[in-house]
C-alpha positions as CSV (number, residue, x, y, z in Angstrom):
1,X,4.6,-28.9,-22.2
2,X,1.8,-26.4,-22.6
3,X,0.5,-25.1,-19.3
4,X,-2.6,-23.0,-18.7
5,X,-0.5,-19.8,-18.5
6,X,3.0,-18.6,-18.9
7,X,4.5,-15.6,-17.2
8,X,5.2,-12.7,-19.6
9,X,8.8,-11.6,-19.0
10,X,10.1,-8.3,-20.5
11,X,13.7,-8.2,-21.8
12,X,15.9,-8.9,-18.9
13,X,18.1,-5.9,-19.5
14,X,15.1,-3.6,-19.3
15,X,14.3,-5.0,-15.9
16,X,17.9,-4.8,-14.7
17,X,18.2,-1.2,-15.9
18,X,15.2,-0.2,-13.8
19,X,16.3,-2.2,-10.8
20,X,19.8,-0.6,-11.0
21,X,18.2,2.6,-9.8
22,X,17.3,0.9,-6.6
23,X,20.8,-0.5,-6.4
24,X,22.2,3.0,-6.6
25,X,20.2,4.2,-3.7
26,X,20.5,1.0,-1.7
27,X,16.7,1.3,-0.9
28,X,15.1,-2.1,-1.5
29,X,11.8,-1.7,0.5
30,X,9.8,0.7,2.7
31,X,8.2,2.4,-0.4
32,X,11.2,3.4,-2.4
33,X,11.3,5.5,-5.6
34,X,10.3,2.6,-7.8
35,X,7.1,1.7,-5.8
36,X,6.1,5.3,-5.9
37,X,6.8,5.5,-9.6
38,X,4.8,2.4,-10.3
39,X,1.8,3.7,-8.4
40,X,1.9,7.0,-10.3
41,X,2.2,5.1,-13.6
42,X,-0.7,2.8,-12.8
43,X,-2.9,5.7,-11.7
44,X,-2.4,7.2,-15.2
45,X,-2.7,4.0,-17.1
46,X,-5.8,2.8,-15.2
47,X,-7.4,6.3,-14.7
48,X,-7.9,5.6,-11.0
49,X,-7.3,8.1,-8.2
50,X,-6.1,6.1,-5.3
51,X,-3.9,3.0,-5.3
52,X,-1.7,1.3,-2.8
53,X,0.8,-1.2,-4.2
54,X,1.2,-4.3,-2.0
55,X,3.3,-7.4,-1.8
56,X,0.6,-9.8,-2.9
57,X,-3.1,-9.8,-3.9
58,X,-4.5,-11.4,-0.7
59,X,-3.4,-8.8,1.8
60,X,-5.5,-6.1,0.2
61,X,-8.6,-8.1,0.8
62,X,-7.7,-8.7,4.5
63,X,-6.8,-5.0,5.0
64,X,-10.0,-3.9,3.3
65,X,-12.1,-6.0,5.6
66,X,-10.2,-4.8,8.7
67,X,-10.1,-1.1,7.7
68,X,-13.8,-1.0,6.8
69,X,-14.6,-2.4,10.2
70,X,-16.6,-5.4,8.9
71,X,-17.9,-7.7,11.5
72,X,-20.2,-10.7,11.7
73,X,-21.4,-11.8,8.3
74,X,-20.1,-10.9,4.8
75,X,-22.1,-11.9,1.8
76,X,-19.9,-13.4,-0.9
77,X,-19.6,-15.7,-3.9
78,X,-18.8,-19.4,-3.8
79,X,-17.2,-19.2,-7.2
80,X,-13.8,-17.5,-6.9
81,X,-10.3,-18.3,-5.8
82,X,-10.0,-19.5,-2.2
83,X,-8.4,-16.2,-1.1
84,X,-11.8,-14.5,-1.3
85,X,-13.3,-16.8,1.3
86,X,-10.2,-17.3,3.4
87,X,-9.7,-13.6,3.8
88,X,-13.2,-13.3,5.3
89,X,-12.6,-16.2,7.7
90,X,-9.0,-14.9,8.5
91,X,-10.5,-11.7,9.7
92,X,-12.9,-13.5,12.0
93,X,-16.0,-12.9,9.9
94,X,-18.5,-15.4,8.6
95,X,-18.9,-15.9,4.8
96,X,-22.5,-16.1,3.7
97,X,-22.6,-17.5,0.2
98,X,-25.0,-16.5,-2.5
99,X,-25.2,-18.6,-5.6
100,X,-24.0,-17.4,-9.0
101,X,-25.4,-16.5,-12.4
102,X,-25.1,-19.5,-14.7
103,X,-23.8,-17.5,-17.7
104,X,-21.9,-14.5,-16.2
105,X,-20.6,-16.7,-13.3
106,X,-20.6,-13.7,-11.0
107,X,-22.7,-13.5,-7.8
108,X,-26.4,-13.6,-8.6
109,X,-27.5,-10.1,-7.5
110,X,-31.1,-11.1,-7.4
111,X,-30.4,-13.5,-4.5
112,X,-28.3,-11.1,-2.3
113,X,-31.1,-9.3,-0.5
114,X,-32.6,-12.6,0.8
115,X,-29.2,-13.4,2.4
116,X,-29.0,-10.2,4.4
117,X,-29.5,-10.4,8.2
118,X,-29.0,-8.0,11.1
119,X,-25.5,-9.4,11.3
120,X,-24.5,-8.5,7.8
121,X,-21.8,-5.9,7.5
122,X,-20.7,-6.1,3.9
123,X,-20.6,-7.7,0.5
124,X,-17.4,-9.1,-1.0
125,X,-18.1,-10.0,-4.7
126,X,-15.7,-11.2,-7.4
127,X,-15.5,-10.0,-11.0
128,X,-15.0,-13.5,-12.3
129,X,-12.4,-14.0,-15.0
130,X,-12.5,-10.2,-15.5
131,X,-16.3,-10.3,-16.0
132,X,-17.9,-7.6,-13.9
133,X,-20.7,-8.2,-11.4
134,X,-24.0,-6.4,-11.8
135,X,-22.5,-3.5,-10.0
136,X,-25.5,-1.2,-10.2
137,X,-27.8,-3.7,-8.4
138,X,-25.1,-4.4,-5.8
139,X,-24.6,-0.8,-5.1
140,X,-28.3,-0.2,-4.8
141,X,-28.7,-3.1,-2.3
142,X,-25.6,-1.9,-0.3
143,X,-27.0,1.7,0.0
144,X,-30.4,0.4,1.0
145,X,-29.0,-1.7,3.8
146,X,-26.0,0.4,4.8
147,X,-23.4,-2.2,3.7
148,X,-19.8,-1.8,2.6
149,X,-18.8,-3.2,-0.8
150,X,-15.5,-4.8,-1.6
151,X,-14.8,-6.1,-5.1
152,X,-12.2,-8.9,-5.6
153,X,-11.0,-7.7,-9.0
154,X,-7.9,-9.9,-9.1
155,X,-8.5,-10.6,-12.8
156,X,-9.4,-7.1,-13.9
157,X,-6.3,-5.2,-14.8
158,X,-7.1,-2.7,-17.5
159,X,-10.7,-3.6,-17.6
160,X,-13.4,-1.0,-18.0
161,X,-17.2,-1.0,-17.4
162,X,-19.3,1.7,-19.1
163,X,-16.1,3.6,-19.9
164,X,-14.7,3.6,-16.3
165,X,-12.0,1.6,-14.6
166,X,-13.6,-1.3,-12.8
167,X,-11.2,-0.4,-9.9
168,X,-13.2,2.8,-9.2
169,X,-16.3,0.8,-8.1
170,X,-17.4,-0.1,-4.6
171,X,-15.8,1.1,-1.4
172,X,-12.7,-0.9,-2.1
173,X,-11.4,-2.9,-5.1
174,X,-8.4,-5.2,-5.0
175,X,-6.2,-6.7,-7.7
176,X,-3.5,-9.4,-8.0
177,X,-0.2,-8.8,-9.7
178,X,0.9,-12.4,-9.4
179,X,3.2,-13.7,-12.1
180,X,0.4,-15.6,-13.8
181,X,-1.7,-12.5,-14.2
182,X,-2.2,-10.2,-17.2
183,X,0.0,-7.5,-15.5
184,X,2.4,-8.7,-12.9
185,X,5.2,-7.7,-10.5
186,X,6.3,-11.3,-10.0
187,X,4.3,-11.4,-6.8
188,X,2.2,-8.5,-5.8
189,X,-1.1,-6.7,-5.8
190,X,-2.9,-3.5,-5.1
191,X,-5.8,-1.9,-3.3
192,X,-8.0,0.8,-4.8
193,X,-10.4,2.8,-2.6
194,X,-12.4,5.9,-2.1
195,X,-10.6,8.9,-0.8
196,X,-12.4,8.6,2.5
197,X,-10.6,5.4,3.3
198,X,-7.2,6.0,1.7
199,X,-5.3,7.1,4.8
200,X,-6.6,4.3,6.9
201,X,-5.9,1.6,4.3
202,X,-2.4,3.1,3.7
203,X,-1.7,3.0,7.5
204,X,-2.9,-0.6,7.8
205,X,-0.5,-1.8,5.0
206,X,2.5,-0.2,6.7
207,X,2.4,-1.5,10.3
208,X,-0.1,1.3,11.3
209,X,2.6,4.0,10.9
210,X,1.6,7.7,10.9
211,X,5.1,9.1,10.2
212,X,8.4,7.5,11.2
213,X,7.7,7.5,15.0
214,X,4.0,7.6,15.4
215,X,1.3,5.0,14.9
216,X,-2.1,5.7,13.5
217,X,-3.7,2.3,14.0
218,X,-3.1,-1.4,14.0
219,X,-1.3,-2.6,10.8
220,X,0.6,-5.3,9.1
221,X,3.5,-5.4,6.6
222,X,2.0,-5.5,3.1
223,X,4.4,-3.1,1.4
224,X,5.6,-3.9,-2.1
225,X,9.4,-4.1,-2.6
226,X,11.6,-2.3,-5.1
227,X,12.4,-5.5,-7.1
228,X,8.7,-6.2,-7.4
229,X,8.0,-2.6,-8.6
230,X,10.8,-2.8,-11.1
231,X,9.2,-5.8,-12.7
232,X,5.9,-3.9,-12.9
233,X,7.6,-0.9,-14.5
234,X,9.2,-3.2,-17.0
235,X,6.0,-5.1,-17.9
236,X,3.7,-2.0,-18.1
237,X,4.9,-0.7,-21.5
238,X,4.0,-4.1,-23.0
239,X,0.4,-4.1,-22.0
240,X,-1.0,-3.4,-25.5
241,X,1.2,-6.3,-26.9
242,X,0.0,-8.6,-24.1
243,X,-3.7,-7.9,-24.5
244,X,-3.6,-8.0,-28.4
245,X,-1.8,-11.3,-28.3
246,X,-4.3,-12.8,-25.9
247,X,-7.2,-11.5,-27.9
248,X,-6.0,-13.3,-31.0
249,X,-6.0,-16.6,-29.1
250,X,-9.4,-15.9,-27.6
251,X,-10.8,-15.2,-31.1
252,X,-9.5,-18.5,-32.3
253,X,-11.0,-20.4,-29.4
254,X,-14.4,-18.6,-29.8
255,X,-14.5,-19.5,-33.5
256,X,-13.6,-23.1,-32.9
257,X,-16.1,-23.7,-30.2
258,X,-19.0,-21.5,-31.5
259,X,-21.2,-24.4,-32.5
260,X,-20.0,-27.0,-30.0
261,X,-21.6,-28.3,-26.8
262,X,-19.1,-26.2,-24.7
263,X,-20.4,-23.2,-22.8
264,X,-18.1,-20.2,-22.9
265,X,-18.1,-17.2,-20.6
266,X,-20.8,-14.6,-21.3
267,X,-19.2,-11.1,-21.0
268,X,-21.5,-8.5,-19.4
269,X,-22.8,-5.8,-21.7
270,X,-20.8,-2.5,-21.7
271,X,-17.6,-4.2,-20.7
272,X,-14.2,-3.6,-22.2
273,X,-12.7,-7.0,-21.4
274,X,-9.0,-7.8,-20.9
275,X,-8.8,-11.4,-22.2
276,X,-7.5,-12.6,-18.9
277,X,-8.8,-16.2,-19.0
278,X,-10.6,-18.5,-21.4
279,X,-12.9,-20.8,-19.4
280,X,-15.0,-23.5,-21.0
281,X,-17.8,-25.4,-19.3
282,X,-18.5,-29.0,-20.3
283,X,-21.9,-30.8,-20.2
284,X,-20.7,-33.1,-17.4
285,X,-17.7,-33.7,-15.1
286,X,-17.2,-37.1,-16.8
287,X,-16.7,-35.3,-20.1
288,X,-14.4,-32.8,-18.5
289,X,-12.2,-35.5,-17.0
290,X,-12.0,-37.3,-20.3
291,X,-10.9,-34.1,-22.1
292,X,-8.3,-33.3,-19.4
293,X,-6.8,-36.8,-19.7
294,X,-6.6,-36.5,-23.5
295,X,-5.0,-33.1,-23.2
296,X,-2.5,-34.3,-20.7
297,X,-1.6,-37.1,-23.0
298,X,-0.6,-34.4,-25.5
299,X,1.4,-32.6,-22.8
300,X,-1.3,-29.9,-22.4
301,X,-2.3,-28.9,-18.9
302,X,-5.4,-26.8,-18.5
303,X,-6.6,-25.9,-15.0
304,X,-9.7,-26.7,-13.1
305,X,-10.4,-23.1,-12.1
306,X,-12.3,-22.4,-10.0
307,X,-12.6,-25.7,-8.2
308,X,-14.0,-26.7,-5.8
309,X,-17.0,-24.5,-5.1
310,X,-15.9,-22.5,-2.0
311,X,-19.0,-23.3,0.0
312,X,-17.6,-26.8,0.3
313,X,-14.4,-25.8,2.0
314,X,-13.7,-27.7,5.3
315,X,-13.5,-24.5,7.4
316,X,-16.9,-23.0,6.4
317,X,-20.5,-24.0,7.2
318,X,-22.8,-23.4,4.3
319,X,-25.8,-24.7,2.6
320,X,-25.6,-26.1,-0.9
321,X,-25.0,-23.7,-3.8
322,X,-26.3,-25.8,-6.8
323,X,-25.2,-23.6,-9.7
324,X,-21.7,-22.9,-8.4
325,X,-21.1,-26.5,-7.4
326,X,-22.3,-27.7,-10.8
327,X,-20.2,-25.3,-12.8
328,X,-17.1,-25.8,-10.6
329,X,-17.2,-29.5,-11.4
330,X,-17.5,-28.9,-15.1
331,X,-15.2,-25.9,-15.9
332,X,-11.6,-25.6,-17.0
333,X,-9.4,-22.7,-18.2
334,X,-7.6,-23.4,-21.4
335,X,-4.0,-22.3,-22.1
336,X,-3.9,-18.6,-22.8
337,X,-0.7,-16.6,-22.9
338,X,1.6,-14.5,-25.1
339,X,3.6,-16.7,-27.3
340,X,1.2,-19.6,-27.5
341,X,2.1,-21.2,-30.9
342,X,-0.5,-21.7,-33.6
343,X,0.3,-25.4,-33.9
344,X,-0.1,-25.8,-30.2
345,X,-3.4,-24.0,-30.3
346,X,-4.6,-26.3,-33.1
347,X,-3.6,-29.3,-31.0
348,X,-5.6,-28.1,-28.0
349,X,-8.7,-27.4,-30.1
350,X,-8.5,-30.7,-32.0
351,X,-8.1,-32.8,-28.9
352,X,-11.1,-31.1,-27.3
353,X,-13.3,-31.4,-30.4
354,X,-12.4,-35.1,-30.8
355,X,-13.3,-35.9,-27.2
356,X,-16.6,-34.0,-26.8
């Protein structure tokens, strides 16, 4: 079977050798030596000044909303993974959806200002499939209306925009280190923020501690464990191999579908992309379902990602988002991972081309 992704696993001995250091100390959590080493290594690799490693990729979003003091309405995208919207609702705020750009698939910056009300406190936008939002326009709007900006950068590991890490943009950026991601710690994530907010974010992710016996503020337990950090330290040296391997697959897909009816993701100018996903958009949902069935019959399992459009979730009240709803009904991500065999790639392409 060929699934949409496959976890990259480093040699088991390399992981065990790193984890053995935690075994020697008996220190498995509460920010041990491996977590601190991973944070230092990621700072250097990503060229970003402030990072807090966490146990998953959703808690950074929730902590960012809490620490920035966001209340009332938060403008966001309907085209993202559910964690983007659920984090807003979880923190007792109201998501206000703005439709997306039909080619970049990120929030349509030209529609944001019309959605701002006296109750708006922030913007939570997603760099979709590692494709950056129009960050200059968003920052300008946020400055004009005194709004905080959080970027859900779950798909953006190693990505650069205009020569700078995408994680350095906005007041806060978050990333997922889930096992299906480009870089992973099995389960995990990270929060990147401006220096102004670092102490508060850090406190929130560790029960609100300010030293071993004092408490700075309200907090939760979002700390990354040593086994998670060990996986990250074992995977990090292979990033060049991972990205190059995925690029080769993306190049094959792009060549195969260049003159087809499929729409592929338009990468924003000045972006150093990371080949995190390969989405294709069909002309209709009927065509999409036909192709999925054909692929499944060949033991190939793409993913309807993102689906459904988040403005249709049962726990939100929102008006229709025509572009997002249309694209969500017609988009799938094709298999993309290290080790995808050439013959399997040919099968995927042939099945799709035959059923268009």
